[in-house]
N, C-alpha and C positions, 0 to 999 in steps of 0.2 A: 980291368977291375972297377974303374971309376963308373962306367956305364952300368955295371952290374949292381953296384951299391945304390945308384940313383933309382934303378928299377925297383929294388926292394923297398926303398923309401916311398916311392909312388904307390905301391900296393898297400902300404900301411899308413898312409897319410892321415886318415880319419881318426887315428887312435889318440890324437891330442894336438890339435892345431896350435894352441896357445901355451903348451908346456915346453919346458926346456929339456931336451934329451940328447944324450951322446950316442952317436951311431958308429958302428964299426964296419969294416970292410968285409964282413963275413955274413952270409945269409943265415938268419936265425932259423932254428929248427922249426919246421912246419910252415915257414913263410912262403907266400906265393911270389915267385920271381917273374917279373914281367919283362920279356925279351922281344916279343914279336909285335908288329904294328897292329895286328888284329886284336891282341890283348888290350892295347891302349884304346882301341875303338870300343871294345866291350866295356871298358872302364867308364866311358861316358854315360852308359845306361845306368841310372841310379834310381830305382823304382820308388823309394820312400822319402824323397826330399820334402822337408816340412819347414814352414816358416810360422812360428808361433806369434800371433798378433795381439796377445792379451795385454801388452804394454800400451797399446794405443787404440784398441777396438771401441772404446767408449767415447772417443773424440769424434764420433760419427753420429749423424742424426738418424741413422738406420738401426742402431743397436740400443738395447735397453738392459737394465739390471732388475732382478727380483728385489723387491723392497727390503726383504730381510737380509739381503747381502750388502745393504747400504746403511740402514738405520741401526745405530748402536754399535757399528763396526769400527774398530781402530782404523784410522785413515790409511789407505794403501794406494798404490798407483791407479788401481781401477776406480776406487771411489773418488779420488782426486780428479781424475779425468771425467768421470760421470757428472760431477758437480762443477766442473770447469773452474777449479780452484787454482788461481794463478799465484796464490800466496804460499802454497805448500812447497816444501823442500823436496822436489821430485828427484834431484840428483842423488840424495841419500837413499831414496826409496828404490832406485834401480841399481842394486848392487851388482847385478849381472843381467844379461839378456840372451835368452835362447835364440831370439831372432837374429841378433847381431853375430853371435858366435857361430851359429849354423851357416849363415850366409857366407862368412869368411872361410869356414871349413870347406864349403862347396867351391869357393873361389880357389882355394889352395889345391883342391882336386883338379880343377880345370887347368890351373897353372902347371901342375906337374905333368899333365898330358901334353900341353903346348910346349913345354920345355924339353921333354924327354923323347917324344915319339919319333923325332927325326933320327935318333941314335939307335932305334930298334931295327929288327930285321923284318923285311917284308915289302909289300907292294907300296910304291910311293903314293898311289891313289888313296889307299887306306890311311896312310899317314896324313895326307892333306885333309881327308874327310874327318878323321879324329880331331885334328887340330881345329878345323872349322867349327865342328860341333861344340868343342870345348870353348871356343871364343864366343859363340853366340850365347852360351849359357853363362859365361863369365860376364858378358854384357848385361844379361837379365839380372844377375845377382847384384851388380853394381847399381843398376837402375832401381831395384827395390831399396837398397841401402840409402841412396842419395835422396829418395823421396820420403824416407822415414826420418832421417837424422839431419836433414838440411831444409832450407826454404825451397818452396816450389820454384821451378825454373821461371825466371822473369828476365826477358831480354834486356831490361834496363839495368839490372843489378847482378846478374848471374856471374859476371867476371869477378866481382868482389865478394859475393856471398860465400861464406864458408861451406864447404861440402863434406866429403868423407875422405878416407885414405884409399887411394887407388892401389890395388895389389896386382901387379902385372908379372910377378915372378913367384916361384915357390920358395918361401922362406918362413920357417917356423919362429924365428927369433927377431924379425925385423921390427923397427919402430918407425914406420913410414910417416911422412909428413902429410898433413891434410891438404887436399886440393880444393880449388874453388868449384862451385856448382858447374860453371862453364867448362872447366877442365875435365870434370867427371863425365859430362855429357859428350864432350869431344872424344873421350876414350871409349865410351859406350858405342858411339856411332862408328868409330874406326873399327872396333871389333866386329860389329855387325856387317859392315861393308866388306871387310876382308874375308868374312866367312861365307857370304852369299854365293860366290862363284863355285864353291865346292860342295855345297849341301845337296841333299837328295829330296826329291818329291815324296818318295815313300821309303823312309828308313827301315832298318831291319826290325825294329820294334818301336812301340809307342813312346818309349823313354828316350829315344834319340830325337833331337830337334829336326823338324822338317823345314822345307822351304816355306810352306804356308806359315809356320810359326815364326821363322826369322823375318819374313816380310811383315807379319803382323806386329812384331816387336819393333821393327824399324818404323812402322806407321805410328805406333804409340809414342815413341821417342820424339818423332817429328811433331806430333800433335801437342805433346806436352811443351814443346818449344814454340808452339804457334806457327810452325812452318807448314801451312795448310796445303799448299800445292804438293809438296813432297809427301806429306801424310796421305793425301788422297791417292797419289800414284802408288804408294806402297800398299794401301788397302786393296786397291784393284788388283795388284799383283798377287797378294795373299789369297784373295777370293778366287783368282784364276786357278789356284791349286785345290782349294776347298771352300765352297760357299754354302755348305749344307746347313739347314736349320731343322732340328728335330721337331716334329709336329706334335705338340702337347695336346692340341685339341683332339686329334685323332687318337692319341694315346689315352686320353680320358674316356673316349667312347669304347676303347678296348678293355677298360677296367683299371687303367693306371698301373702303378708299380706293384702289382700282385706278383706272386711267384711265377705265374705263367707269362707275365709281361716284364720280367726283370730286365733292366738295362745296366749291366755292370760296366766298369770303367772302359775296357777296350772296345766296347760296342757303341759308345756314345759318339756319333759322327761329328759333333760340334767341337770336341776337345782337340786343341792343337798342342797342348803340353800338359803333362801330369805333374803338378806340384800341389801341396796341401798346406792347410793351416797347422795340423798336428800329425797327420799321417794318413795312409791309405784308407783306414777305417774311421776317419774322423766324424763322419756324419752319424755314426752310432752314438755319439755323445753330443749331438747338436742341440740338446736342450740347454746347453750353456750359451748358445747363440740366439738370444731372444731379440726379435725385431720390435722396433718402437711402434707406439700407437700411430705416429705420423706415417710410417711406411705401411703399416697394416691398412690404414685408410686409403693410401695411394693405390693399393692393389684393388680395392673394391670387392665385389662379390662374385665376379664372373671371370676371374683371371686364373687360368690353369696353373700358373706358377705358384699361386698361393693355395688354391683349393686341393691340389694333388698332394702337397708336401708339408703343410703346416697344421699344427694342433693349437687350439685356443681354449681348451677345457681342462687340461691337466693341472690340478691344484698343487701338485708337488713341484712343478717347474714354473708356474705362472701365478701372478696375482690376478685372480678372477675379477673382472670389472675394469682392468687397466687397458683393455683392448690391445694387448700384446699377443705374440704368438711365437712358437718355436718350430724349427724344422724337425720333422718327425718320421723320416723314412730312412731306413738303414742303407748303408752304401752298397750292399749286395742286391738290393731291390732296384735302386736307381742311383747311378753315380753322378753326384753334383760337383763339378769342379769349382774350386774356390780361389786359387791363387794363380794358376797358369792362364794362358790365353785361350779364347774360344772363337769360333767363327762368328757368333752373334755379337761379340764385342767388336770384331772387325767391321761388321755391317753397321753398327752404331757409330763407330769412329768415322766411317765413310759418310754417314748421314750428317754427322757434325761438320765434317769438311764442307759438304754441300751447303749447309746452313750458314757457315761462316763466309762462304762465297756468295751468299744471298740467292742461291739456287734452292729456294724453299720447297718447290714442287718435287725436285729430285730427292731432297732430304726426307720429305714425308712419304714418298713412294717406298723408301727403305723401311721407315718406321712401320708403315702399314703392312708391308710384307712380313715383318716379324710378328706384328699383332695378329695377323691372320692365323698364325700357328700358336698363339698364346691365349687369345680371348675367346671364351666359351659361348658367350651370348651378348645381346645388346649391341652397343656401338663398337664395331670392329675397326672400320676405316675412318680415320680422323681427317677432317678437312685441313687444307693448307692454311696455316695462320697468316695474319696480315703482316706480321713483323718477324725479323730475325730473332729477336729476344724471345718471343712466344714460341717459335719453332725450337730454339735451343732448350727452352724449359721442358718441352715435350720429350726431346731427346735425352736430356739429363734424367728425367723421371723414368724413362724406359731403361736407362743404364742402371738406375737404382733397383728396379724390379728384376732386371735380367742378370746383373752381376752381383749377386748377394754375397755377403761375408767377405773374408779375405781382405785384400788391401784396396780394392777398387774405389769404394766410396770415399775412403780416407784420402786417397790420392786425388780424386776428382774435386773434393772440397778444397784441397790445398791449391791445386792449379787454377781452379775457377775463381778462387778468392783473390788472385793476383789481377783480375779484371773487374773493375767496378760494376760493369754491366751484369755480371753473373755472380758476384760475391754474395755470400749468405751469412747472416747472423743466426746462429742456431739458438733457439729458445726451448728450454726444457723445464716443464713444471713437474715437481716431485715432492712428496709421494702422491699417487693418484688414488690409492685405496686406504692405506693406513690413516687412522684418525687420531692417533696418540701423539703425533709430532706435527708441528705446523707445516703447511705446504709452502714451498718456496719456488721462485722462478729463477732459473740459472741461464746465463747467456754466454755464448762463445763467439767473440768477435772474429771477423775474417782475418785480422792481423795478429791474433793472439799467439804468444810464444808457445802456448801449449801444443800447437800443431807441429812443433819441431821437438822431437824426442831428444833428451840428453843422452850422450854416450854413457854406457854403463860404467859404474865405478871401477870394476876390476880392470877395464880397458884403460881408463884414465890414469890409474896407478901404474899400469905397465908401460904406458907411453906418455911421459910427462909433457911432451911437446904437443899433444892433442888437446885442443881447446874446444869448448862448447860452442854451438852455433846460436845460442841464446844468451841473454844477459844474466842467467842464473849463476849462482856461486858454487864453485867446486869446494866441498868441505875437506880439503886435504891440508 
């Protein structure tokens, strides 16, 4: 009966991860009872995983706000971050966080599979596969959390930097202790390494993690730790399973994302994992993701990534004259992945590894291979720069243009800010169009505490032992 009870719990785990419920040893009417290994394997496939980024999306130099959403508005977490206001009481503003809650909801899902699948009926191979897939997804979710709520990994301080709570077992009522950044990364790497021997090259559907995805995630973790040789090896391994780059230049010649040329989610060969900012249809509402004048200028006039997908003239969503733009293609016409991993990110990670090893020629070969399928006219092939720093700048700029929205630019700023050679002070002048309020210049320093999100208040109240990773005050 014990196993039966746990299986019912696993099936309903998403009903309230942070609530306190009493469970009985009887199957509720209409409940799905999971008894077989194949059922647990199917439970891994979760098509609509979303990670809402609006608590931190304006801490990036790539995103912008419409002026009417800032001027005269009562300060909120978005305006505070957009104006880089370090004096604001952010902790009180973040009463709850969909990003935090959902990430741990997913982790509890993976934990239930890992904990219970061995007690199910069925093929041991399927049990191992289900457990491995759940582990690599658990690693992914912990990776997102630690890079939002803690300092970026710095080899000199990671062992003492406050991280997040590691959740390695299914428990709705636990009050886990906070681990260090170093401990969280070790946990992530352990999960990935334990999963890799059992994963598949071509899973049963696109929502199951593949070997290409797992090796890409391993590469990203190593790169964030500045373990360049290990990151390079993992990139090459991932690309051995999938190295496709969708040709946007040819796509433009065919007419772009018209009904006849639609490229929905399952058909995009670059996508290694399907996760979203808000949901599967999020790009239907992409007018809320306005790119900055700086990023708009970075694209230039001959980049298919901009010309195919962005609008610069809609006065409802833009301030005309600000040189901003917003994504303007619905998800059914062209699926643009925002949170999960893609082959093009793996290519650019590999280019970064080569650059960090001072193999600048190999780095630029990869960058130019990507540009051949992105740049419509003019200079396509860039020359090899004279220095590593110049080469890294080109790679970072390609990452900005290729990995739009989601968490990527936020994470890149944080990790690169730990290295003086690549650290960036963001300068934002605002407003650009409105003449009724004085224009000001706002700056975000590389070491700003704003880059570390405070844990949401509802979680701080639930777990009194959880402390912030900044020097902000908890108003409790």
